C-alpha positions in Angstrom: 67.4 108.1 91.8 71.0 108.3 93.0 73.2 105.5 94.3 72.5 106.5 97.9 68.7 106.3 98.0 68.0 102.8 96.6 65.5 100.2 97.8 67.6 97.2 98.8 66.5 93.7 99.7 68.9 91.5 101.8 68.2 87.8 102.2 70.5 86.2 104.8 69.7 83.5 107.3 72.6 84.1 109.8 71.5 86.7 112.3 75.0 88.1 112.9 75.8 88.4 109.2 72.4 89.8 108.5 73.1 92.6 110.9 76.6 93.3 109.6 75.6 93.2 106.0 72.6 95.5 106.6 75.0 98.0 108.3 77.3 97.9 105.2 74.5 98.3 102.8 72.6 101.1 104.7 74.7 104.0 103.3 73.4 103.1 99.8 69.7 103.3 100.7 66.8 101.7 102.6 67.6 98.0 103.4 64.9 95.4 104.0 66.5 92.3 105.6 64.7 88.9 105.7 66.0 85.6 107.0 65.0 82.9 104.4 64.0 82.3 100.8 60.3 82.2 101.5 60.3 85.6 103.1 62.6 86.8 100.3 60.2 85.7 97.6 57.2 87.3 99.4 59.1 90.6 99.7 60.1 90.5 96.0 56.4 90.2 95.0 55.1 92.6 97.6 57.4 95.6 97.0 59.5 97.0 94.2 63.3 96.7 95.0 66.2 98.1 93.0 68.7 95.5 93.9 68.7 92.2 96.0 71.6 90.6 97.9 71.0 86.9 98.3 73.0 84.6 100.5 74.1 81.5 98.5 74.2 79.5 101.8 70.5 79.5 102.4 68.6 76.2 102.7 70.2 74.3 99.9 71.5 75.6 96.5 68.2 74.7 94.7 66.2 77.1 96.8 68.7 79.9 96.2 68.7 79.3 92.4 64.9 79.4 92.3 65.1 82.7 94.2 67.6 84.1 91.7 65.3 82.9 88.9 62.4 84.7 90.5 64.4 87.9 90.8 65.4 87.8 87.1 61.8 87.2 86.0 60.7 90.5 87.7 63.7 92.4 86.4 65.4 92.7 89.9 69.1 93.1 89.8 70.5 90.3 92.0 73.9 89.9 93.7 74.9 86.6 95.4 77.0 86.7 98.5 78.7 83.7 100.2 81.4 82.8 102.6 82.3 79.8 100.3 83.6 79.7 96.8 82.3 76.5 95.3 82.7 77.1 91.6 79.8 74.9 90.5 77.3 76.8 92.7 78.6 80.2 91.6 78.4 79.0 88.0 74.8 77.9 88.4 73.9 81.2 90.1 75.2 83.1 87.0 73.3 80.8 84.7 70.1 81.4 86.6 70.4 85.1 86.3 72.6 86.4 89.1 74.3 89.7 88.0 77.2 89.6 90.4 78.9 87.6 93.1 80.7 88.8 96.3 82.3 87.2 99.4 80.6 88.2 102.6 83.4 90.3 103.9 82.1 93.2 101.9 84.2 96.4 101.8 83.1 99.8 100.7 85.2 99.7 97.5 83.7 96.4 96.4 80.2 97.6 97.2 80.8 100.9 95.4 81.7 98.9 92.3 78.6 96.7 92.5 76.3 99.7 92.8 78.1 101.4 89.9 77.5 98.3 87.8 73.9 98.4 88.8 73.6 102.1 87.8 75.3 101.3 84.4 72.8 98.5 83.7 69.8 100.7 84.6 71.1 103.7 82.6 72.3 101.8 79.6 69.2 102.4 77.5 68.7 106.0 78.5 72.4 106.8 78.0 72.4 105.5 74.4 69.1 107.2 73.7 70.6 110.5 74.8 73.7 109.9 72.8 71.8 109.3 69.6 69.9 112.5 69.9 73.0 114.4 68.9 75.4 111.7 67.6 73.3 110.5 64.7 74.1 107.0 63.2 72.4 104.0 61.8 75.7 102.2 61.2 76.0 98.8 62.9 79.7 99.2 62.7 79.7 102.4 64.7 77.0 101.4 67.0 78.9 98.4 68.0 81.9 100.7 68.9 79.6 103.0 71.0 78.1 100.1 73.0 81.0 100.5 75.5 79.9 103.9 76.6 77.5 102.9 79.4 80.2 100.8 81.0 82.4 103.9 81.4 80.4 104.7 84.6 82.3 101.8 86.3 85.7 103.5 86.0 87.3 106.9 85.4 90.0 105.3 83.3 91.2 107.0 80.1 89.3 106.9 76.8 90.9 107.0 73.4 88.8 108.2 70.5 90.2 107.4 67.0 89.0 108.3 63.5 89.5 110.8 60.7 89.1 114.5 61.2 85.5 115.6 61.2 83.8 112.4 62.4 82.6 113.9 65.7 85.3 112.9 68.3 84.9 116.2 70.2 81.1 115.8 70.3 81.5 112.3 71.7 84.1 113.5 74.3 81.8 116.2 75.6 79.0 113.6 75.8 81.1 111.2 77.9 82.1 114.1 80.2 78.5 115.4 80.6 77.1 111.9 81.3 79.6 110.8 83.9 80.6 114.1 85.6 78.8 116.6 87.8 77.6 119.8 86.1 80.2 121.8 88.0 83.1 119.7 86.8 85.3 121.3 84.2 85.7 120.0 80.6 89.1 121.3 79.6 90.0 121.0 75.9 93.3 121.4 74.1 94.2 120.7 70.5 97.8 119.6 70.7 98.4 120.2 67.0 97.9 124.0 67.5 101.0 124.3 69.7 104.7 123.8 68.9 107.1 122.0 71.2 108.1 125.2 72.8 104.6 126.2 73.9 102.6 123.0 74.4 104.2 122.3 77.8 103.3 125.8 79.0 99.7 125.2 77.9 99.5 121.8 79.6 101.5 122.4 82.8 101.4 126.2 83.2 104.3 128.4 84.0 105.6 130.9 86.6 106.3 134.5 85.7 109.9 134.7 84.3 110.1 131.0 83.5 111.1 131.9 80.0 111.3 134.8 77.6 107.8 136.2 77.2 106.5 134.7 80.5 105.3 138.1 81.8 102.8 136.6 84.3 101.9 133.4 86.0 99.8 131.0 83.9 97.6 128.1 85.1 97.9 125.1 82.8 95.1 122.9 81.4 96.1 120.0 83.7 95.4 122.2 86.8 92.2 123.5 85.3 90.9 120.0 84.7 91.2 119.0 88.4 88.1 117.0 89.3 86.8 117.0 85.7 87.9 115.9 82.3 91.0 116.8 80.2 90.4 116.3 76.5 93.6 116.1 74.5 92.7 116.4 70.8 95.3 115.3 68.2 97.4 113.7 71.0 99.7 112.3 68.4 101.1 115.8 67.9 102.8 115.9 71.3 106.6 115.9 71.3 108.3 113.0 72.9 109.4 115.2 75.8 105.8 116.3 76.4 104.6 112.7 76.2 107.1 111.7 78.9 105.9 114.5 81.2 102.2 113.7 80.5 102.8 110.0 81.3 104.2 111.0 84.7 101.2 113.1 85.5 98.8 110.3 84.6 100.7 107.8 86.8 101.3 110.1 89.8 98.5 112.7 89.4 101.2 115.3 90.2 103.0 118.0 88.1 105.1 121.2 88.4 104.6 124.4 86.4 107.5 125.5 84.2 109.9 127.5 86.3 108.5 126.3 89.6 109.6 123.5 91.9 106.3 123.3 93.9 104.5 120.0 93.2 100.8 120.3 92.5 98.2 117.6 92.3 95.4 117.2 89.7 92.9 114.4 89.6 91.1 114.2 86.3 89.8 111.8 83.6 91.7 112.0 80.4 90.0 111.6 77.0 92.4 111.6 74.1 91.6 111.8 70.4 93.7 111.2 67.2 93.2 110.9 63.5 96.5 109.0 63.2 97.2 105.3 63.9 99.1 105.5 67.2 100.4 101.9 66.9 102.0 102.8 63.6 103.6 105.8 65.4 104.7 103.6 68.2 106.4 101.4 65.6 108.1 104.4 64.2 109.2 105.5 67.7 107.2 108.7 67.3 104.8 107.9 70.1 105.6 106.3 73.4 104.2 102.7 73.9 103.7 103.2 77.6 101.7 106.4 77.0 99.6 104.6 74.4 98.9 101.8 76.9 97.9 104.4 79.5 95.5 106.4 77.4 93.8 103.6 75.6 92.1 101.7 78.4 88.8 102.2 76.6 89.1 102.7 72.9 86.3 103.8 70.5 87.0 103.9 66.8 84.7 106.2 64.7 84.7 105.1 61.0 84.9 107.6 58.2 81.6 108.6 56.6 82.5 106.7 53.4 82.4 103.5 55.4 78.9 104.2 56.7 76.9 105.6 53.7 73.7 104.8 55.5 74.3 107.8 57.8 74.5 110.4 55.0 70.8 111.0 54.6 70.3 110.8 58.4 72.9 113.5 59.0 71.6 115.8 56.2 68.1 115.5 57.8 69.5 116.2 61.2 71.3 119.4 60.3 68.4 120.6 58.2 66.1 120.0 61.1 68.0 122.6 63.2 66.6 125.3 61.0 63.1 126.6 61.0 63.3 126.8 57.2 62.0 123.7 55.4 64.4 122.3 52.8 63.6 119.3 50.6 66.3 117.2 48.9 65.1 115.5 45.7 65.8 111.8 45.4 68.1 112.2 42.4 70.2 114.8 44.4 70.2 112.5 47.4 71.5 109.7 45.2 74.5 111.9 44.2 75.2 112.9 47.8 75.2 109.3 49.0 77.7 108.3 46.3 80.1 111.1 47.4 82.9 110.0 49.8 82.8 113.0 52.1 86.6 113.4 52.8 85.9 115.9 55.6 83.2 113.7 57.0 80.3 115.2 59.2 81.9 118.6 59.2 81.5 118.7 55.4 77.9 117.8 55.6 77.2 120.5 58.2 79.0 123.1 56.1 77.0 122.1 53.0 73.7 122.4 54.8 74.7 125.8 56.2 75.5 126.9 52.7 72.1 125.8 51.4 70.3 127.7 54.2 72.4 130.9 53.7 71.6 130.8 49.9 67.9 130.3 50.7 67.4 127.1 48.8 64.0 125.4 49.3 64.4 122.4 47.0 67.8 120.7 46.5 68.0 119.4 42.9 71.1 117.9 41.2 71.9 121.1 39.3 72.3 122.9 42.6 75.1 120.5 43.7 78.6 121.6 42.9 81.1 119.7 40.8 82.5 117.5 43.5 79.1 115.7 43.7 78.8 115.3 39.9 81.8 113.1 39.4 81.1 109.6 38.2 82.2 106.9 40.6 85.2 105.1 39.2 85.0 101.3 38.9 88.0 99.1 39.3 89.0 96.9 36.4 91.1 93.9 37.2 93.7 92.9 34.6 94.8 89.4 33.8 98.3 90.4 35.0 96.9 91.3 38.4 95.0 88.0 38.6 98.1 86.1 37.8 100.1 87.9 40.4 97.4 87.2 43.1 97.5 83.5 42.2 101.3 83.6 42.4 101.8 85.6 45.6 98.5 85.2 47.4 96.0 88.1 47.8 97.4 89.4 51.1 101.0 89.5 49.8 99.9 91.1 46.6 98.0 93.8 48.4 101.0 94.5 50.7 103.4 94.8 47.7 100.9 96.9 45.8 100.7 99.4 48.6 104.5 99.7 48.9 104.9 100.1 45.2 102.2 102.7 44.9 103.7 104.8 47.7 107.2 104.4 46.3 106.0 105.7 42.9 104.0 108.6 44.4 107.0 109.8 46.5 109.4 109.4 43.5 107.1 111.3 41.2 106.2 114.0 43.7 109.4 114.9 45.5 108.3 118.5 45.9 105.4 117.3 48.1 105.4 116.6 51.8 104.3 113.1 53.0 101.1 114.5 54.6 100.0 115.9 51.2 100.7 112.6 49.5 98.8 110.8 52.2 95.8 113.1 51.7 95.8 112.4 48.0 95.9 108.6 48.7 93.3 108.8 51.4 95.5 107.2 54.1 97.3 108.5 57.2 100.7 110.2 57.0 102.0 107.7 59.4 101.1 104.8 57.1 102.8 106.5 54.2 105.9 106.9 56.4 105.8 103.2 57.3 105.4 102.1 53.6 108.0 104.6 52.6 110.4 103.0 55.1 109.6 99.5 53.8 110.3 100.7 50.3 113.6 102.1 51.3 112.9 105.5 49.8 113.7 108.8 51.6 111.3 111.6 50.7 112.4 115.1 50.6 
């Protein structure tokens, strides 16, 4: 059922207001209008309504609150309307189960938001059920992050997806697009890290023939192609400062110009951005604009690395194995080794491993079939007396901070032939964090 064919109940005692409100609500569906709480309660019990608008100024607040209570008991989404704004009455209405409150001078924008909230509430369970069909997780940590997804229906504001490479940010971006867009709306994807500063602007904004050497024909940019749909900027941290400045202007004004052309074009799209870096750290290093970060992170979903959600490993192995008609069994002893592994490349690494098993025709996965990366013993941390003394002297937090700086300092000093990104990979942290710690240590890497 769409938002324009709902069954709506209106309970309003004033004849003029009842007529006006009914006219305002009619574009959203069939409206049944009654004039008091008695008729309202009868209507609720006699017919199934999707949403009820209840006048708070009926015969006394107690009668209204009982009506709200009845609506809640039968699962009816109720909205209170009133020409007054007594805080105590409104507070009681919410306590009794009212889902929203509006003043009587309803406008189309306010009503549109109310009905979108209603849709979000009704679709919440089905949206998450559909998500978990392809985005497998048992992790409470990750599920708590994903709970925001149903509320995205209320707005077309930007979404920022963060997390290491291979955790499924693109899968999630496509799900958000398919859930909240029409089938005909474009999903336009660009990996910003694949283009250098000289070509990324052409990819985003397009160019006119002759705009630069090699521009032998007109090119339509990703921003124009995303009009009416979704623009997915993967690895957004890779954008140059100049490209960031131009992108910010597009997001603020919904207008842009192609390279080599003065004609202003418009494009109205939802932006979903993704990054494996800590953008706030990059903002501190002046490598990412703070105003752009604020603009793209209205909604933020952080997807933890697989080593932080070990409970998902068996689930993901089973999921990828189930896509094949060939039955493959993993012995418990082998599964134990797989669950101890840290999976640095995350879900992508699990998918590749399963594909490897299927190509080789394995039927039973035993420990001896697993390669050396899974056979390593898990190291245990031994705490020395010196470390204990330092923690007591400095405090745990200060000790950890100094330890991180000292570790990075030594790694850079001992590996001057390596780039920061390679050192970061070996340490299992982001390159931007290595850069921050390097700066704190006062060391300049080659």
